[in-house]
N, C-alpha and C positions, 0 to 999 in steps of 0.2 A: 441473383446467379444464375445461370442458365447453364447445361450441359449441352452445350453445342455439339461437341464432339462426338459425343456418342448418340447423336438424334437423328441423323443426314437420312436415314430409311431403313425399311422392315428387309430383314430376311428371313426367309422359310428356315426352320430350326426343326430339329427333333423335338417331340414333345418332352423329353427331358432335359433337353440343353436349358443351363439357365441363362441369366442375360450381365454375362462379364466384360469386363472392362472392354476389352476388344470388338465388342457385337455393336453392330450397328441396328440401332433396334428402334422405338418406336420414337416419334418426334419431341421437340426439345420440350423440356420441362418448362411449365408457366408458372410466374406466381399467383400468389393466392388471388381472386378476383371472385368478385359477384357476379354472377351469371344468369340470362334466363333460364330457367327450368325447361326441359323439354318431356314430354310426358310419351313414355312408351308403353303406355296400357297396362293392366292390372294383372298379376300374374297372383292367381290365389287370392288369399283373403284383404291381403295390404297391398295397397295402392304403390306404385314405384315410378318412381323418375328417376334420370342421370342428369347429373351435374356436376360443375366442379363444387371442391369446398365452398361454404359459405359462413359467414363470421355472423353470430348471433349476438345483438347487444342486449345486456339484462336489462338495461333501463331505457326507457321512451325518453327521446329527447326532450319532449316538452315538459317534463318533470324538472323540479327543483334538483339541482346537482349538490349534494352534500360531501362537502371536502373531507378529508381525513384529519386528524389532529394526533398531538402525542398520546400514547398509553397511557387508560384510565388509572389514575393514582390508587383507589382501591378495590377489591373486588368482593363479593358474596362468598366465603369460602363454607357457610354454613350447610351446604347441601348434601342431602341422603346418599352416600357413596353407591352403596348398596339397593339389590333391586327389590322392591316392595311387592307385596302380592295384595295389599289392603284396597278395598272397592272405594271410589269418592262416588259423590251423590249423583253422578252423572252415569254411572254403571261400569265406569272402567278407570283405570288409572292414568292420569297424565301428567307429563312432565316437560317442563321448561326449561329453555335454555336462548342463547344467542343464537348457537351452531348446533346442528345436528348433523353427524358425520353418520354415515352408514357405511360400517366397515372397519378392518382392525390390521389390514395390512400395510405395505409401507406408505402407501397414498393416503388415506386414512387417517393414519397416526400421524404421519409428517405433516398433515396440513392441520389438525388439531392442537398439537404443540406450537404452531404458529400462531394460528388465530386467539388461541387460549392468552396469550398476550393483552386481549383486547377486548375477551369477553367470556363468558361462560359455556362450556363445551359439552354435550352429552353425545358419546359415543355408542354407537347400537352396536353389536357383533352378534353373529349367528351361532358361534358355537363359544369353546374357549377364544380369548383374543389372539392366541399365536395361533390358531388355526386357520390360516390363508393361506392362499398361493405364494405368497412372499416367504413363508416360511419353507417350501418345497423348492426355492430356489436355489438350485446350486451353482453356476455358472460365476455370474458375479455382475457388474455393473461397467458400462463401456463408457470411457471417458477419455480425453486426450490430456494425458500426465506427461507424455515422455516429449522431449525437445526434438525427436527425431519424428515425431508424428505430427498432423497437422488435423484444425477444425475441418478443413479444405477436403481432406481424406476420410472423415468419417461422414461426412455429409455426402460426400461420393459413393463410399460404401453401402449407405443406409438406402439411397436412393435406388442404384443397382440391384440391391437386395430386394428391393419393393417393386419390383419389374415396373419401376417408373411411372406408379400412380401414386407415389408419396406428393405430399403438398409441399412444396420446397422450403415455404417460410415457416413451416411447423419444424420441417427438419433443421433448419438452420438456428432456429431458436433453442432446440435441444441441445443439438450438438457444441452450440457456442455456453449455453449455461449449463451444460454438466459439470465440468471438471468443479466448478464453485460448489454446485450441489453436492458432490462427495465431500471435498473438503469439509463440507458441515456436516457431514454423517459422522467423520474421523473425529472431528471437535467435540461431538455428541458421545464418543465411547465407541463408535463401531472400529473393531479390529481386523483390519487387512493385512493378508500377509506382505512381508518385507523380505527383501532379498536379502544375502550376507553383507553388503553394502550400505545397508539402511535403508535402502529406496525401496518403494513401493514396488511389489512384484507383480507385474502386467503382465495377463495372460493373453494367448490369440484364440478365436474361436473363426467357425466357418464364415466365409463370408466378408473377414475383416482383413483389410491388406497391413495393419500394423498392430504391434502388441499393446492392448490398451484396456485390459478388462482386469479391473481391481477384483479382488475376491479374497475369502476367507475360507482358504484350501478349498473344498468341493462343500461347503455348508455356508455360501454367502448371505442366504437369504434369510437362514437362522440366525446368524449375528446381526444382520440389522434390524429384524425382530425384538432381539431381547434387546437391544441397547434404546430403540424407538419405545417400546414397550415398558421397559422401565423409567424413561422420563416420561412418558405420558402418566403412568400409578403415581410418580412424586408431583406433578404438578396439582396445584389446590385448584382450580378451575375446569379441571376435566375429570368428568363422572363416565365410567365404562358399565355399559350392561348387557352383561353374558345371556348367551343364550335366549335371544330375543330377533327373532324371524322376521324379516321385513313382509309386511302383506301388500301393499298398497302407499303410494304416496298420496298425501291430502294436498288436493289442489281446488283452484275456484278457476274458473273461466269468465273473462269479463270481457265481449265482442269477441274478438281475436286474439286475445292474450290470457295465455295460462300462467297462473302464479301459483307456485309452490310451498306452502307452508308448513311441512313435516311430514311424518309418516305415520301412520299405524303398523305395529310389531304384534307378536305373539310372542308372550315368554314361556317357552316349550317347559319349564321347570313346574311351575303352578298351573299350566292352563289358562295363563289369563292374558286377555288382550290389555297391552300398555301403547298410549298416544304419545309422541314426542311432536311439541312445536317447538319452533324455531323460526327465525328471520332468514337463514340460510339454512338449506339441507345441501351438504357433500355427497354426492352417491360412489364411493368408493368400494364397491363391494364385490371386485374380482369380475372371473371369467364364468365359463358356461361347460365347462369341459365335459361335463355327466349329461350332457346329450347324446354321448356315445359309451360304448359298452367298456372301451378301455382307455383310461386317461389319466394323465400324470397329476391333474389335480386333485385334491382334497375333496371329502365326501360333500363339502358345505358349499362346491361351485355347481349350482344348478341355474345359473343366470338369470339371477335374481333379479338384479340392478338393470339390465337391459330390458326385462318382461316388465319391471313395472314402471321403469320409465317409458317404453311403450304404450301401455296404459294409460299413461297420463298424459298421452298426445306429443312425447317428445320425437324430436326428429332422429333417427338411426342409419346407420350408413356401412357402407361395406361387408353386411352380413355373409358373404358369400366365403369368405376368407378364412377358413378354420385352417392353424396351424398344426399340424401331427408332426410330433417330433420324431426325427430318424431312428432315434435310440433309445425306447423303453426296455427296462432290463424282460427279457422275454421267460418267462416262469417255466415253461413247456422243456427249455434247453438246458435246465439244473439238475443235478444230481439227485438234490434234496428239494421234493416239490414245496413252497412254501403253502400255508394255511391259505385261503380267498383272501384275497387282499382286495381293500376299497377302494384303491389305487395304484395305478402301475408304478414302479420305480424307475424314476428318470437315470438316466446315463448321461451327464452334462456333456454337453458342444464342447466343453475342455478338454476330453479325453482324445477327440479328432483333432481339436486344434493342437493336441501336446504330443502328434505325430502316432495316432490311432487308427489303427488301418480296417477297413470292411473286407469280410470276406465271404461266400456262399459255403454252405458247407462241405464243400470239395476243398475248400481252403485255396479257393481262387479271388484273386481280388478282381472287382468288378467296375470300381467309380469309373474308369478312365473309359468306359464304353459310353459312359453318358456327358461326361463334364470334365474338361482340360483342367478344372482345378480339382478335379479328384473328391477327396473327405472334408477339405477347405471349401467347396462348394454351400451356397445358402442352404439352408432346411429344407423349402420345398423341393427343390433338384433331389438332393440324397433322400428324402420320404418316396419322392416317385420310382426312383433307381430302387430301392430296396423293396419298392412293392412289385416292382416291375420283374424283379428277382424271384421274389416268394412265388408271385403266379407263373412263370415260365417253368419253375424247376418243381412246381408242386409243393414249396417247403414251409415252414412256419415261422422260421425266423433266420437271421444271419448272423455273421460272428461279428465282434469289435474287438479286435486286438492288439493289447498297449503292452502286451508280456516283453518286446524287444528293449524297451527302458530299464534302467537300474531301479530294480526291487526300491532302493530306498527312497528315488526320487518319485517311484509311483504310491507308494503308500504316504509320502508325505504332501502330496497334493491331491490324491484323493481316498485319504483314508474313512469316510463314508460309505463311497462306494464298495471299497474294499474289505470292510466291515460286513456291510450288507450282504457281498457274495458270498465271504467266507461262511455267515451263517447256514448257507446254503450247498456247503461242499465245493465251491469255486474260488480257488485263488487266482487272482487275478494280475497277479506277476508271473505266473506261469501259464495260465490258460487265457482265450479267448473268453469274450461276455459276450452269452446269445442275447442279440436285442431284438425289437421288431416297433416300426411306428405305432403312436397311440396319439390319440387327441390331446394338445397339449397349450394352446394360446388362441384365445380370439383376436384377431385382427379389425374386427369391427367392432361396433358397438353406439352408444349414444354420441351422438355429432356434439362435439364440441368448438370451440373457438380458442385463440390465444390466451386467453386467460381463463381457461375451464369452463365456461359461460357453456349451458345449452339453450335450447329455444325455449325453455319453460323460465320464465323468471324466477329468481330465488333458489334454482337449482343447479347448484356447477357439478362438476365429475370429474374424477380423475382414475387413473392407473387402468387396467387391463377392460374395465368395465366401459371405455369410452371407444371413440373414433376421432382420433385428434387429428389425423392426417400422417402421422410419423410413420407407419410401418407399410403403408401405400398395400399392394397384393400380398405382404411377406414380411414378417419381422425379422432384423438382422438381430443376432443371437448379442444376449447380453442389453439390448436397447430398452426392453420391457420397464426393469426398476430407473434405470433412468429416465424414463419418461414420467413414472409416476413421480418420479424427485422433484419435476422439473416442474409439470403442472401444478401440482400439490402447492408449492412454492406461488407459481403465480396466480393462481386461485385465491390467495389470501387478500392481496388489496383491497381488489372489487369486491370481495364478499362483505368485508368491514365494510366497505363502503354502502351498501346493498342495506345491511342491516340496521344503520344508521338511516337509512331512506325512509324505512319501513317502520321505526321507533319514530319517526317524524309525523307518521300518519295518524299518530293518536288511533291504534283502534281497539276495539273492543272484544276483549277474549272469550265474552260472553256466549258471544255467537259461534263458537265452534260447537255449539251442541247440534249445531244446523248439519252437521255430518253424521250420518247413523251410525252407532257403535255397533263394531261386530261383534259377534260372540263365539267363545270358543266352543268347538261343539258340545254338546250335550245329549248325545245319541245313546241309545240303551245301547250296553254292550255289544250285542250281537250284531247290530246296525255297524256300528264302529269296525270291529275287528273284520267285518264284510269287506267295507269301505277301503279298509287298510290294504287287507290282501288284495283287494283287486287292483287297486293305484300300485302297488310294488309291481306286478304281474304286467299293467299296462306302461309303466316304466320302463323294464326290460324290454317291452316290445317295441317302444319307441328308439332306446336305445338300437337294437337289433337294426330297425327301420334305417335309421342315418347311419349307420355302418355300410350296410348292403347298398345301398343305393347314394349315398351323399358323402363317399368316403375321398378318399384322395384321388381316383380317379372316375369321373361322372361322365354322363350322358345324357341328354334333353329325355329318352325314354325313362331312364332309371328316376330323373327327380321327378318325373310327371308321374310316375309311380309311388314316389315317396310322399309325395303331395298328396294324391289320393287315399294312400295309406294312412298318414296323418291325420286327413279330416276326417275319414271312418273313426280312427282311435279315437279322437277327441268327441265325436259323436257319441260312440260308445259308453266311454268313460263319464261323461258328463248323464247320460242316462241313467248310468246304474246309481250315480251318487244320487242322484233327487229322487230315484224310486225307491232308495232305502233312508228317507228321512232328510238329505242333506237338504238345506235352503242357502239363499245367494248371499247371506248375512255371516253364514258359518265360516271357521275358520281352524287350521289344522294343519301341523308339519307336512305330514305327506303330501295330503291335497293342496298345500299351497307350493311345495316344488313340484308338484306335476303341473299345475297351473301355468308357471313358469318355463319350465322344460319344452312343454307344447309350445308355447309361444315364442321360444327363441328358435325350438327345430322349426317353427313355419317362417320363420324371417330368415334362415340360413337357404332353406329351399327356395322362397322367393325370389331372394338375391339372385341366387344361383341360374334360376331359370332366366332371368333379364339377361345376362352376361354373354353374348356372344360371342366367346373368342377364350383365349385360354392364356392365362396372366397368372403368373404367381402361385398361388396356394390352390387358386381355381383352374384346374385340368378339364377338360371337355372333350371326347374322342370326336365328337360333331363339329368342333371348333377347334382344330388343334393347334394355332399361329395365334400369335398378335396381331389385333387389328387396331390401327389407330384411331378409329372413330369412337372405338370402344375404351380409350384412355380416361376414362372420367369415372368417379366414385359412382358407387349404387345407393341411392338416397330413397330411403322408405318415408313417406309422409304420413301422419295419422288421417284417419278418415273420421266421419264422423255420422255414424258410430263406427269404433273401431271394429268391429266384427259382429254377427249376429248370435256368437256364443257368449256363456258366461266365462268362461277362463281367458279371452281376452279381452272383457271389461271391466273397468275399475269399478271395485264391491260400492264406493260411495257415490251419491248423486255431486256432480260439480254444477254449483250455484254460479251465479251470475255476480250477486252482490259482495264487495270484500265483507271482510270482520277485522274485527279489534285482535291484535295477538299480543301485546305485551305488559297489558297493564297488571299481571300476577305474575311476571315473570321473574321481577325484582331485577333486570338486566342492568348491568354496569353503563353498558352504550346508552342504555335511555336514558339514566339517570346522569349521566354526563350530558346527552345534549340539551335535556332538561334545563339544566345548569346554565 
């Protein structure tokens, strides 16, 4: 499919104008294809090239293909379902399974349930299992379920919102497979809202031309997480390991091929390093919102997945496209001030989709000044418009008003928002809501193909941690949960095939000891306290740098200031650590998160500097227009070494000789293969 009607020429436009269906903008969208990489030089510590999307094959074609067969008849269900702090003879705890899943949001849980029908699964999650970005998703899941809607319309809306940088094949796959994925959720017990006629209640949100958002009031993510987590806990082949912080992927490099065999984690409850080994590792660790001081993401969203994948030499793409949600609750505008929040409270897109209007503090509507779609424009347009109003008027927030709607409808559709606001003296059925943009979603991430495969063999990824090409330069509202569902399912078959392939290699797990064992920090109390205190201060400094210089509106000068500031911060922080007794093999929660925040922040800045145009979420005053020659993803390829600093390198050594994996895993897939 090619959108030729949208693609005849380029038009000069206001920096706040969106790409609506009437625009003649970037040249036609081309299908996914493999093209030659062209270097544009290195900006900062990461080598960058620009290219179209590349599909990575998880298996070398010269290797034996292993066909999938029927599900295994019996499973080993006598596994310890609780975390253990016992040491093994190797100086740390090791867990074996066919599949290792990092993350317990919609992508990780849906994938775990599917592959558990063929093997054992260990799910590693950073906090409580429900504490994920999914839990905080309010709006819903977009899918074509109305006979008056069409997949073609959903495709068009996605590509337009994505500023014509979307991968067309990915968009079509997701939009066509989405309805079936939603029906599967319903079959698993997810309860979506229905209208009085018994049909699904379909909402409309910014950027959508039809009502196509299935939702559970304004708590959709919470309902999905509830149902999936309940199913996972019932499954005999899935173990959940809570409070295990991902430290580094375990990889081995053989010539030009990197293969992943699992992950090292830190159990923060008992300060114990736990190693998870498996045939396939699924990275579903969520977003990176906490590189900014104000974000709708939970505290666990520190970019862990992108950072550890990048350190392991995975290809990363489109990191400049950070989505700021236009409407987070502005605490400064509330009558009663909330206590300190860990994350901003989201006011869902559905409020604008249901007729909510934006006003400045003089109660003047302003969106018509920026885009003909007004409040229903895509998020990048609305966020820039609000940002412009705040700067011009020197104000802290604008208002979002839904009070013109009947009170019973407001309370029915938005009970969570109404209750949260009422706690602080605001009745949204009578008064406008103070709102301000906040960091919300990463459109870039670990680059994957159509089956969730990455450039590292044995490593798959799904959800916000990825860059599939679906979102392009800006995510369409409610496409995130949809993407996670589709790619979690698409990764299942190749993952099972890869586990079977690895089982056939007849490796010896004893060689795993070649990976150096990490140690939880065992410093003196004064040293530990000093490191934690300094790390927290540097974290706040990093967030402020990103907000001031890498925010909604950017410039080359400000990005260069950010790059220099981050480099200085990183050097200062590392020197402080090592001067206070830290060493390379130590791990600790605050330090692990800071490593990841530094890595992700540098990736965002490096990517932003190389894009010399304004497209979607990346707006720069130095290049305020779309440039057709720039309509390519920003690809960051790993270098060797990755960087000269400790923060951006894997802790363990990457060996060239493969080792054996499954002799002690009691894998049903191995047993079946041997039979």
